C-alpha positions in Angstrom: -49.8 -51.7 16.6 -47.6 -53.5 14.9 -49.2 -56.8 13.1 -46.3 -59.5 13.0 -45.9 -61.4 9.5 -45.8 -65.0 9.9 -46.9 -66.4 6.5 -44.9 -67.2 3.4 -43.4 -63.7 2.4 -43.5 -64.9 -1.2 -47.0 -65.5 -0.7 -47.5 -61.9 1.1 -45.6 -60.2 -1.8 -48.1 -61.4 -4.3 -50.8 -60.0 -2.1 -49.3 -56.7 -1.1 -48.8 -56.2 -5.5 -52.5 -57.1 -6.2 -53.6 -54.9 -3.8 -51.2 -52.0 -4.9 -52.4 -52.6 -8.4 -56.0 -52.5 -7.7 -55.3 -49.1 -6.1 -53.5 -48.0 -9.1 -56.4 -48.0 -11.6 -54.9 -46.9 -14.5 -52.0 -44.3 -12.7 -48.6 -45.9 -12.9 -47.5 -44.3 -9.6 -48.1 -44.3 -5.9 -46.1 -42.0 -3.3 -44.2 -44.3 -0.9 -46.7 -43.0 1.9 -49.5 -44.7 -0.3 -47.8 -48.4 -0.3 -46.7 -48.0 3.6 -50.5 -47.7 4.4 -51.3 -50.4 2.0 -49.2 -52.5 4.0 -50.5 -51.8 7.1 -53.7 -51.8 5.8 -53.2 -55.6 4.9 -51.8 -56.5 8.2 -54.4 -55.3 9.7 -56.8 -57.4 7.8 -54.9 -60.2 8.2 -55.0 -60.1 12.0 -58.6 -60.2 12.0 -58.3 -64.3 11.1 -55.6 -66.7 11.7 -57.0 -70.0 10.0 -56.6 -70.4 6.6 -54.3 -69.7 4.0 -53.0 -66.3 3.2 -55.9 -65.4 0.7 -58.3 -67.1 3.2 -57.3 -65.0 5.9 -57.0 -61.7 3.9 -60.8 -62.4 2.2 -62.4 -63.5 6.0 -60.6 -60.3 7.7 -62.6 -58.4 5.1 -65.5 -59.9 5.8 -65.1 -59.5 9.8 -64.1 -55.9 9.3 -67.1 -55.1 7.3 -69.6 -56.8 10.0 -67.6 -54.6 12.6 -68.1 -51.6 10.7 -71.8 -52.2 10.1 -72.1 -52.8 14.0 -70.0 -49.9 15.0 -72.8 -48.0 12.7 -75.6 -49.2 14.4 -74.1 -47.8 17.7 -73.4 -44.6 16.2 -76.8 -44.2 14.9 -77.8 -45.1 18.4 -75.5 -42.6 19.9 -76.9 -40.0 18.0 -80.6 -40.4 18.9 -79.9 -40.5 22.3 -76.8 -38.5 23.4 -77.4 -34.7 24.8 -74.0 -32.4 24.0 -75.0 -30.2 26.9 -73.8 -27.1 25.3 -70.3 -28.7 25.3 -68.8 -27.8 22.1 -65.8 -30.4 22.1 -68.6 -33.5 22.8 -71.0 -32.2 20.2 -67.8 -31.8 17.7 -66.4 -34.9 17.9 -69.4 -37.2 17.7 -71.1 -35.2 15.0 -67.1 -35.9 13.2 -67.8 -39.4 12.9 -70.2 -39.2 10.5 -67.2 -38.2 8.2 -64.8 -41.4 9.7 -67.7 -43.7 7.7 -68.0 -41.6 4.4 -64.4 -41.8 4.4 -63.3 -45.4 5.9 -61.5 -47.1 3.1 -61.2 -50.9 4.3 -59.6 -51.6 0.7 -56.3 -49.5 1.5 -56.8 -47.9 4.8 -58.2 -50.6 7.2 -56.1 -49.5 10.1 -56.9 -45.8 9.6 -59.3 -43.4 11.4 -59.9 -40.4 8.7 -62.2 -37.6 9.6 -61.9 -37.7 13.1 -60.8 -35.2 15.5 -61.8 -36.3 19.2 -61.4 -32.8 21.3 -63.5 -34.6 23.8 -62.1 -37.1 26.2 -63.3 -39.8 27.7 -63.1 -40.9 31.5 -61.3 -43.7 30.1 -59.4 -42.9 27.1 -59.0 -45.6 24.2 -55.1 -46.1 23.9 -54.2 -45.1 20.1 -51.1 -47.4 20.1 -53.3 -50.3 20.9 -56.4 -50.1 18.9 -56.3 -48.7 15.3 -59.0 -47.9 12.5 -62.4 -49.5 13.3 -61.1 -51.3 16.3 -60.5 -47.5 17.7 -63.5 -45.8 16.9 -65.7 -49.1 18.4 -63.8 -48.8 21.5 -64.3 -45.1 21.6 -68.0 -45.0 20.7 -68.2 -48.0 23.2 -67.1 -46.2 25.9 -69.0 -43.0 24.9 -72.4 -45.0 25.0 -71.7 -46.2 28.6 -70.9 -42.8 29.7 -74.1 -41.6 27.9 -76.3 -44.3 29.4 -75.2 -42.5 32.8 -75.5 -39.4 32.1 -79.1 -40.0 30.6 -80.1 -41.6 33.8 -80.0 -38.2 35.6 -82.3 -35.2 35.2 -80.7 -32.9 32.2 -81.6 -29.9 34.4 -79.8 -31.2 37.4 -76.5 -31.5 35.3 -76.7 -28.3 33.4 -76.9 -26.9 37.0 -74.1 -29.0 38.3 -71.7 -27.3 35.0 -72.8 -24.0 36.1 -71.7 -24.3 39.4 -68.6 -26.1 38.4 -68.0 -23.2 35.9 -68.3 -20.6 38.6 -66.4 -22.5 41.2 -63.6 -22.6 38.6 -63.7 -19.7 36.7 -64.4 -21.0 33.6 -67.0 -21.5 30.9 -67.8 -25.3 30.9 -69.1 -25.4 27.3 -65.5 -24.6 26.0 -63.2 -25.8 29.0 -65.0 -29.2 30.6 -63.0 -31.9 29.2 -65.1 -35.0 30.3 -68.9 -34.1 32.0 -69.5 -37.8 32.9 -66.7 -38.1 35.0 -67.7 -34.6 37.2 -71.1 -35.5 37.5 -70.4 -39.4 38.4 -67.9 -38.4 41.0 -71.0 -36.0 42.5 -73.9 -38.3 42.1 -72.0 -41.3 43.9 -70.8 -39.5 46.8 -74.5 -38.2 47.3 -75.5 -41.9 47.4 -72.6 -42.6 49.6 -73.5 -39.5 52.3 -77.2 -41.5 51.5 -78.7 -38.4 49.8 -81.4 -39.2 47.1 -80.5 -37.9 43.4 -83.9 -36.1 42.1 -84.8 -33.6 39.3 -84.4 -31.0 42.0 -81.2 -32.0 43.8 -78.4 -30.1 43.8 -75.3 -32.1 43.3 -73.0 -29.7 45.4 -71.3 -30.9 48.6 -71.7 -28.7 51.7 -68.3 -28.9 53.9 -69.5 -30.8 56.1 -70.7 -33.8 53.9 -67.1 -32.8 52.1 -65.4 -33.6 55.8 -67.7 -36.4 56.3 -66.4 -38.2 53.2 -62.8 -37.9 53.9 -63.4 -39.0 57.1 -65.1 -42.4 55.3 -63.4 -42.4 52.4 -61.7 -46.2 52.8 -65.5 -46.9 53.0 -66.3 -45.5 49.4 -65.6 -48.4 46.9 -66.3 -51.2 49.5 -69.8 -50.1 49.7 -70.8 -48.8 46.5 -69.3 -51.5 44.6 -72.0 -53.3 45.9 -74.6 -51.7 44.3 -75.8 -53.8 40.9 -75.5 -50.8 38.8 -71.8 -50.8 39.5 -71.4 -54.5 39.5 -72.8 -55.4 36.2 -70.7 -52.6 34.4 -66.8 -52.7 34.1 -66.7 -48.9 33.1 -69.0 -47.8 35.7 -66.7 -50.0 38.1 -63.3 -48.5 36.8 -64.6 -45.3 37.5 -65.4 -45.9 40.8 -62.3 -47.3 41.5 -60.6 -44.4 40.2 -62.6 -41.9 42.5 -61.4 -43.7 45.2 -57.8 -43.9 44.1 -57.9 -40.0 44.2 -59.7 -39.8 47.3 -57.2 -41.8 49.0 -54.6 -39.0 48.2 -56.5 -36.4 49.6 -56.2 -35.6 53.3 -58.3 -32.1 53.5 -61.4 -30.3 52.3 -59.3 -27.7 50.7 -57.7 -30.1 48.6 -61.0 -31.9 48.2 -62.3 -29.2 45.9 -60.4 -30.1 43.3 -61.6 -33.1 42.7 -65.4 -32.3 43.8 -67.7 -29.4 43.9 -68.2 -28.2 47.3 -70.3 -25.1 48.5 -68.7 -23.3 50.9 -71.7 -21.7 52.6 -71.8 -19.5 55.7 -72.6 -22.1 59.1 -75.1 -21.0 61.6 -73.0 -20.3 64.4 -73.6 -21.3 68.2 -72.5 -19.4 71.4 -73.1 -21.6 74.4 -74.9 -20.0 77.2 -72.7 -18.7 80.4 -72.7 -21.0 83.2 -74.0 -20.4 86.8 -72.2 -18.2 88.7 -69.9 -19.6 91.3 -72.9 -18.6 94.3 -75.4 -20.3 92.2 -73.5 -23.3 91.5 -72.4 -24.2 94.8 -76.3 -24.1 96.0 -77.3 -26.2 93.0 -74.4 -28.9 94.0 -76.1 -28.6 97.5 -79.7 -29.0 96.3 -78.1 -32.1 94.4 -77.0 -34.0 97.8 -79.9 -33.2 99.7 -82.3 -35.3 97.1 -83.0 -32.9 94.1 -84.9 -34.8 91.6 -82.6 -35.5 88.4 -85.6 -33.6 86.5 -85.3 -30.7 88.4 -81.5 -30.7 88.1 -82.3 -30.8 84.2 -84.5 -27.7 84.4 -81.4 -26.0 86.1 -79.1 -26.4 83.8 -78.9 -23.8 81.1 -75.6 -24.0 79.6 -73.6 -27.5 78.7 -70.7 -26.3 81.0 -72.8 -26.8 83.9 -73.5 -30.0 83.1 -69.9 -30.8 82.3 -68.9 -29.1 85.7 -71.4 -31.3 87.1 -69.7 -34.5 85.4 -66.3 -34.0 86.2 -66.8 -32.6 90.1 -68.2 -36.3 90.3 -71.6 -34.4 91.9 -73.5 -37.1 90.0 -72.8 -40.7 89.2 -72.9 -41.8 85.6 -76.7 -43.4 86.2 -76.9 -39.6 87.4 -75.4 -38.2 84.5 -77.4 -40.0 81.9 -80.8 -39.6 83.2 -80.3 -35.7 83.6 -79.3 -36.0 79.7 -82.5 -37.5 79.2 -84.4 -34.8 80.9 -82.7 -32.3 79.5 -84.3 -29.1 77.4 -83.7 -30.1 73.7 -82.3 -27.2 73.0 -79.6 -27.5 75.9 -79.1 -31.0 75.1 -78.2 -30.0 71.3 -75.9 -27.6 72.9 -74.4 -30.1 74.5 -74.4 -32.5 71.8 -72.7 -29.9 69.6 -69.7 -29.2 72.5 -69.2 -32.7 72.6 -68.8 -32.7 68.7 -66.7 -29.7 68.7 -64.3 -31.0 71.5 -64.1 -34.4 70.1 -63.3 -33.3 66.7 -66.0 -35.2 65.2 -67.1 -35.3 61.8 -71.2 -35.9 62.6 -73.6 -34.9 60.5 -76.7 -37.0 61.4 -77.5 -39.0 64.4 -76.7 -42.3 62.7 -72.9 -41.5 63.1 -73.2 -41.0 67.1 -75.4 -44.3 67.1 -72.9 -45.9 65.3 -70.0 -44.6 67.0 -68.1 -47.1 69.9 -66.9 -44.6 71.9 -68.6 -45.5 75.4 -68.2 -41.9 76.6 -71.1 -40.9 74.5 -73.2 -44.0 75.6 -75.7 -40.6 77.6 -76.1 -39.3 74.2 -76.7 -42.4 72.0 -79.2 -42.9 74.7 -81.5 -39.7 74.0 -80.8 -39.9 70.5 -82.3 -43.4 70.3 -85.4 -42.4 71.9 -86.4 -39.2 70.1 -89.4 -38.7 68.1 -89.2 -38.0 64.3 -89.4 -34.4 64.5 -86.3 -34.3 67.2 -84.1 -36.3 65.2 -84.8 -34.0 62.2 -84.4 -30.9 64.2 -80.8 -32.5 65.5 -79.7 -33.6 62.1 -79.9 -30.1 60.8 -78.3 -28.7 63.5 -75.4 -31.2 63.3 -74.9 -30.3 59.5 -75.4 -26.6 59.6 -74.2 -24.8 62.9 -70.9 -24.5 63.7 -69.0 -24.1 67.5 -67.7 -20.7 68.5 -64.8 -21.4 70.8 -65.5 -19.8 73.8 -64.2 -21.2 77.3 -65.7 -20.3 80.7 -63.6 -22.3 82.6 
């Protein structure tokens, strides 16, 4: 960052000479590089205070910097007490390296420099080295790191370590060496979990299933508008920025395969369902005749073992819309779930839970919604599990 000189040039030269003389301490020679650093240091200090004469600005600027150094030390001491390295070498090395900065920082002759610090650990929101120098850079780096640390400390360490192990396995790396920023990995997993209405506890796996990933993509536009209303996000600029960053990346992803480059997604073998074969032509004809002769709808439901029979009765207009809804309500739960999964597959819906269906505006699934809205807690759990874990195996009996 360049600091412009707007004061009297002679006064500035006198100040520069006085500072150089104090730096010589008996020696009569300074390297050109040392003189240039002293001049940049003076400019850095002068820009900390804009009122008063040049000497007053310099003295007041040094005082401001000294207070800033002390405040940064306090923040650093808090970090040293509270942070966890999660065995990540770059994280631990970068944070402990600031001890050398505070030992070597020279406010008099190198106020614009950041000595003793080698930052191999990247922040989710990097600090611009062109915009911030000296103690300003250190303050912003540690402030951002503190935000990341506070978030990570709110999550069980066991959950974080388990997630990092899965991250390593998924990418074929060693997270202790190769993870650039642990905060962003965990933040993205946690808030996608929250969006999916999943609680994050000490026993939670932060890895998403493929079904959850599909649902997330189908509703990706809703993520920032929904999650930005959480107080935790609303009250902290750093977390809002992280959420916006997640939303921006999701906006450019269209399939689960690409999403796995951003989020941890576990490829689990799904349970598969093969639908029962429909009634034979003769049996189906006998059933339709019985319906036309007044067979009760509850008995009709008991006769149906395959969703394909139910679909045929509807398409052949053997049942009115109202009668069809009642038959659906009477179906054995297993047959109803099979029919539900068939509709999900045929319409390419991303239903993962009953609430997804109840919120849908498609009028053609009204019979499903009516049955689902009347289910017991045990039935709801059973249906939700089926929606999340069972995949339809293609078969066509028509």
